[in-house]
C-alpha positions in Angstrom: 5.9 -49.5 4.8 7.7 -47.7 7.7 5.2 -45.3 9.6 7.9 -42.0 8.4 7.3 -43.1 4.7 3.6 -43.9 5.2 3.3 -40.0 6.9 5.6 -38.7 4.2 2.9 -40.3 1.3 -0.1 -38.7 3.1 2.0 -35.1 2.9 2.7 -35.9 -0.8 -1.4 -37.0 -1.8 -2.9 -34.2 0.6 -0.3 -31.7 -1.8 -1.4 -33.5 -4.9 -5.2 -33.4 -4.2 -4.7 -29.1 -3.7 -3.0 -28.7 -6.8 -5.1 -31.4 -8.8 -7.3 -29.6 -11.4 -8.8 -32.7 -13.1 -12.1 -34.1 -11.1 -11.0 -37.4 -11.7 -7.6 -37.8 -10.5 -8.5 -35.3 -7.3 -11.1 -38.2 -6.4 -8.4 -40.7 -7.1 -5.9 -39.2 -4.9 -8.6 -38.5 -2.1 -9.4 -42.6 -2.5 -5.5 -43.6 -2.4 -5.4 -40.9 0.6 -8.1 -42.8 2.7 -7.1 -46.3 2.0 -3.4 -44.9 3.6 -4.8 -43.3 5.9 -6.7 -46.2 7.6 -3.3 -48.2 7.6 -2.0 -45.6 10.2 -2.7 -45.2 14.2 -5.0 -42.2 14.7 -2.1 -40.4 16.7 -0.1 -40.1 13.6 -3.0 -38.3 11.6 -2.9 -34.6 12.0 -5.9 -33.9 9.6 -9.3 -35.4 9.1 -9.6 -37.2 5.4 -11.2 -34.9 2.9 -14.5 -36.3 1.4 -14.2 -37.7 -1.7 -15.4 -35.6 -4.5 -17.8 -37.3 -7.5 -16.7 -36.3 -10.9 -19.8 -34.7 -12.9 -20.4 -37.6 -15.8 -19.9 -36.2 -19.3 -20.3 -37.4 -22.6 -16.6 -38.6 -23.7 -15.1 -38.5 -27.1 -13.7 -41.3 -29.3 -11.3 -42.8 -27.1 -12.6 -41.8 -23.5 -16.4 -43.8 -23.5 -17.3 -45.6 -20.5 -17.1 -49.3 -19.8 -20.7 -50.1 -18.5 -21.3 -52.9 -16.3 -17.7 -53.8 -15.8 -17.0 -53.5 -11.7 -13.9 -51.5 -10.4 -10.7 -53.7 -9.3 -10.9 -53.4 -5.5 -7.1 -52.7 -4.8 -6.1 -55.2 -1.9 -2.8 -53.6 -1.1 -1.8 -52.4 2.4 -0.2 -49.3 1.5 -1.1 -47.8 -1.9 1.7 -45.8 -3.2 1.4 -42.6 -5.0 1.1 -43.0 -8.9 3.9 -41.1 -10.8 2.8 -38.8 -13.5 3.0 -40.3 -17.0 2.5 -38.5 -20.3 -0.8 -39.2 -22.0 -0.3 -42.4 -25.0 -2.9 -44.4 -26.5 -3.3 -46.5 -23.7 -4.4 -43.5 -21.6 -8.0 -41.9 -22.4 -8.3 -38.6 -22.8 -10.7 -35.9 -21.3 -12.3 -33.2 -23.4 -14.3 -30.1 -22.0 -18.1 -30.5 -22.0 -18.3 -27.3 -24.0 -15.6 -27.6 -26.3 -15.9 -28.9 -29.7 -13.8 -32.1 -30.4 -13.4 -35.3 -32.5 -15.6 -38.3 -31.3 -17.1 -41.3 -33.2 -19.5 -43.6 -30.9 -22.8 -45.3 -30.9 -24.9 -48.5 -29.7 -25.7 -51.3 -31.6 -28.1 -53.9 -30.5 -27.8 -57.6 -31.9 -26.8 -61.4 -31.7 -23.2 -61.4 -29.9 -21.2 -64.9 -30.8 -17.7 -65.4 -29.0 -15.7 -68.2 -29.7 -12.1 -68.8 -30.2 -12.6 -68.6 -34.0 -14.1 -65.4 -34.3 -16.0 -62.5 -32.4 -18.9 -61.0 -34.1 -22.0 -59.3 -33.8 -25.0 -60.3 -35.7 -27.0 -57.3 -37.0 -30.4 -58.8 -38.9 -29.1 -60.8 -41.7 -25.4 -59.2 -41.4 -22.3 -60.3 -39.6 -19.6 -57.6 -38.2 -16.3 -58.4 -36.8 -16.1 -57.5 -33.1 -12.7 -56.7 -31.6 -11.0 -54.8 -28.7 -7.6 -53.3 -28.0 -5.8 -55.5 -26.0 -3.9 -53.1 -23.5 -7.3 -51.1 -23.0 -10.7 -52.7 -23.1 -9.7 -56.6 -22.5 -11.7 -55.6 -19.1 -14.6 -54.9 -21.3 -14.5 -57.9 -23.3 -14.0 -60.3 -20.3 -17.0 -58.7 -18.7 -19.1 -59.0 -22.0 -18.3 -62.8 -21.4 -19.1 -62.9 -18.1 -22.5 -61.4 -18.6 -23.2 -63.9 -21.4 -22.4 -66.4 -18.8 -24.2 -65.7 -16.3 -27.3 -64.5 -17.9 -27.2 -66.8 -21.1 -28.4 -63.7 -23.1 -26.2 -63.4 -26.1 -28.8 -60.1 -27.7 -27.1 -57.3 -26.2 -26.6 -53.3 -26.6 -22.8 -52.7 -26.9 -21.4 -49.2 -26.8 -18.6 -49.1 -29.8 -16.6 -47.4 -32.0 -17.1 -47.8 -35.9 -13.9 -49.0 -38.0 -13.8 -48.6 -41.6 -11.7 -50.3 -43.9 -11.4 -48.5 -47.3 -9.9 -50.1 -50.2 -7.9 -48.7 -52.8 -10.2 -48.6 -55.8 -13.3 -46.8 -55.5 -15.2 -49.7 -56.8 -14.3 -52.1 -54.1 -17.1 -51.6 -51.4 -15.4 -50.5 -47.9 -15.8 -52.7 -44.4 -17.3 -52.3 -41.3 -16.2 -53.6 -38.0 -16.7 -52.3 -34.9 -14.6 -51.7 -31.5 -15.8 -52.9 -28.1 -15.8 -49.8 -26.2 -18.3 -51.3 -23.2 -21.8 -52.8 -22.9 -25.2 -52.1 -21.7 -25.9 -54.9 -19.0 -28.7 -56.4 -17.0 -27.7 -54.3 -14.1 -26.4 -51.3 -15.7 -27.4 -47.8 -14.2 -28.7 -45.0 -16.9 -26.2 -42.6 -18.0 -25.8 -39.7 -20.4 -24.7 -41.9 -23.3 -27.3 -44.4 -23.1 -30.3 -42.6 -22.6 -29.1 -40.2 -25.4 -28.1 -42.5 -27.9 -31.1 -45.0 -29.2 -30.0 -48.5 -30.7 -28.0 -48.0 -33.8 -27.4 -44.4 -33.4 -24.2 -42.8 -33.2 -22.6 -39.4 -32.5 -20.0 -37.9 -34.9 -17.8 -34.9 -35.0 -15.5 -34.2 -37.3 -14.7 -33.0 -40.9 -17.3 -33.1 -43.5 -15.5 -34.2 -46.6 -14.9 -36.5 -49.6 -12.0 -38.8 -49.6 -10.3 -40.2 -52.7 -11.5 -43.8 -52.2 -14.8 -43.5 -51.3 -17.9 -42.2 -53.4 -19.9 -41.6 -50.4 -19.2 -38.0 -48.3 -17.6 -39.0 -44.7 -17.3 -37.6 -41.7 -13.5 -37.5 -41.1 -12.6 -38.4 -37.0 -9.1 -37.5 -36.4 -6.6 -37.9 -33.3 -7.6 -34.8 -30.8 -4.6 -32.8 -30.0 -3.3 -31.9 -26.6 0.5 -31.2 -25.3 1.4 -34.8 -23.5 0.5 -36.4 -26.6 2.3 -34.3 -28.8 5.6 -34.5 -26.3 5.1 -38.5 -26.8 4.6 -38.7 -30.5 7.9 -36.5 -30.5 9.6 -39.7 -28.9 7.8 -42.5 -30.6 9.6 -44.1 -33.8 7.8 -43.5 -37.4 5.2 -46.6 -37.5 4.2 -46.0 -34.0 3.5 -42.3 -34.9 1.3 -43.3 -37.8 -0.6 -46.0 -36.0 -1.3 -43.2 -33.4 -2.5 -40.7 -35.7 -4.6 -43.0 -37.5 -7.9 -41.4 -38.5 -11.4 -42.9 -39.1 -13.5 -41.8 -42.1 -17.6 -42.7 -41.9 -19.5 -42.9 -44.7 -22.8 -40.5 -44.4 -25.9 -40.4 -46.1 -26.6 -36.4 -45.8 -28.5 -35.2 -48.9 -29.8 -31.6 -47.6 -27.0 -31.1 -45.6 -26.3 -27.2 -44.8 -22.7 -27.0 -45.8 -21.3 -29.1 -48.9 -18.7 -31.8 -48.5 -15.3 -30.5 -48.8 -13.6 -31.8 -52.2 -10.0 -31.6 -53.2 -9.4 -30.2 -56.7 -6.1 -30.8 -57.9 -5.9 -28.5 -60.4 -6.7 -25.6 -58.2 -4.1 -23.9 -55.7 -4.9 -24.1 -51.9 -6.2 -20.9 -51.7 -8.6 -21.6 -54.2 -9.9 -24.6 -52.7 -13.5 -24.7 -51.2 -14.0 -24.7 -47.1 -13.8 -27.3 -45.0 -16.3 -27.3 -42.2 -16.7 -29.2 -39.0 -20.0 -30.9 -38.3 -21.7 -32.3 -35.5 -24.7 -34.6 -35.7 -26.7 -37.9 -35.0 -26.8 -40.8 -37.5 -28.1 -44.3 -37.5 -25.9 -47.2 -38.7 -27.9 -49.0 -41.8 -26.7 -52.9 -41.9 -26.1 -54.7 -45.1 -25.9 -50.9 -46.7 -23.0 -50.5 -44.4 -23.3 -46.9 -44.3 -24.5 -44.3 -41.7 -27.7 -42.1 -42.5 -28.5 -38.7 -41.0 -30.4 -38.2 -38.3 -30.2 -35.0 -36.3 -27.7 -32.0 -36.5 -26.1 -31.1 -33.1 -25.1 -27.9 -33.6 -24.2 -25.7 -36.8 -21.3 -26.6 -39.3 -18.4 -24.5 -38.4 -15.2 -23.4 -40.2 -13.7 -23.7 -36.8 -11.9 -26.8 -36.7 -10.5 -28.2 -33.4 -6.9 -29.1 -33.2 -6.3 -32.5 -34.0 -3.0 -34.6 -35.0 -2.6 -36.0 -38.6 0.5 -38.1 -40.2 1.9 -36.3 -43.0 2.8 -38.0 -46.5 6.5 -37.9 -45.4 6.4 -39.6 -42.3 3.5 -42.4 -43.5 6.5 -43.3 -46.2 8.9 -43.5 -43.4 7.0 -45.9 -41.5 6.2 -47.9 -44.2 9.8 -48.2 -44.8 10.3 -49.0 -41.1 8.2 -51.9 -41.4 9.7 -53.2 -44.7 12.7 -53.3 -43.0 11.6 -55.2 -40.0 10.2 -57.9 -41.8 13.2 -58.3 -43.7 15.2 -58.9 -40.7 12.6 -61.0 -39.6 12.3 -63.3 -42.5 15.1 -62.9 -44.5 14.8 -64.4 -48.1 17.8 -66.0 -50.3 17.2 -64.7 -54.0 18.3 -68.1 -56.0 20.4 -66.8 -59.5 20.0 -68.4 -62.4 22.9 -70.0 -63.8 24.9 -67.5 -66.1 26.1 -68.5 -69.5 29.6 -67.5 -71.1 29.4 -64.4 -72.7 31.0 -65.3 -75.9 29.1 -68.6 -76.3 26.1 -68.8 -79.2 23.2 -71.2 -79.3 24.2 -73.7 -82.1 22.4 -72.9 -85.7 19.8 -75.5 -86.5 20.4 -76.7 -90.1 17.1 -76.6 -91.9 16.0 -79.9 -93.2 15.5 -80.7 -96.6 12.2 -81.4 -98.0 11.6 -83.9 -100.3 9.9 -82.6 -103.6 7.1 -85.1 -104.6 6.8 -85.5 -108.5 3.7 -86.5 -110.2 3.3 -90.3 -111.0 1.9 -91.7 -114.3 0.2 -95.2 -113.9 1.1 -97.7 -117.0 0.0 -100.8 -117.5 1.8 -104.0 -118.7 -0.7 -104.9 -120.8 -0.5 -104.3 -124.4 -3.2 -104.2 -127.2 
């Protein structure tokens, strides 16, 4: 890179630092500026390098929990370039204000971790639960977890996870629980606000308190938080990606004495006559074997003020399903065999009834005469 272009990059970074409103972005730009200035001669620098500002650690929402015990990858390029701004998509974490309520579901579980080519599970008591990660986002945490087990030989670990609940169509069919890996608390991990606030098997949930048609237990429904960048991305995405991105999670919670009743939709009532929906924020403890969460602590009063969120409509889901089916048919075209057709005038031959022989009664005679 030439001297003039490097100086231009310095000026560009300085402007980005002045206009940055996000502490993390500002710290990132300052770090890039420091690395770039190290590659230039002292006489070409007109101003001293500002000191990086350490962002305040906050508990992040559902899609932005920190990866514990994962070392950052050092950038060894001689002259880093300024990254272009990109719209926030599923692969980019979100940040929310510390005091502003938002949808989230995150917690800590502790158990025996089993990572093999055939399966990745965590054993909680006598039960095994599937453990997975999103390849484009959390592979770094998964690889760090494997290294931790290889180095220490310890397979009983505390994991930071998102709960994933699969509800089946029939109410009588039990739902299935799995966990998405976000990070882990390794042997060298420093105390953080998350791992000190939550004990083993405790989760923080923020969402709508309601019943859903396929579950007998009331759930806390956690939706994708709304922001303008996501809305812009969604408008340009195809229906299948939209639905996948806006997929919600419905976590069954045992909360008998809840101050607000869970919302239950009544198809016989008009929209104005339906009950009220409440946004709740609680701590709950996962109960292995029962596959539900038990209420532990209320973090704030239930409110009718619901934060903005993204939700796929029934029409969009139908379009996405049609798109997926069309893609499958194009990838695996099936040729249906047609049965041979018979002539329209041909009739099956009539079978003649067989004549049945009637048995006559027989008399027994004797040849002897008296």
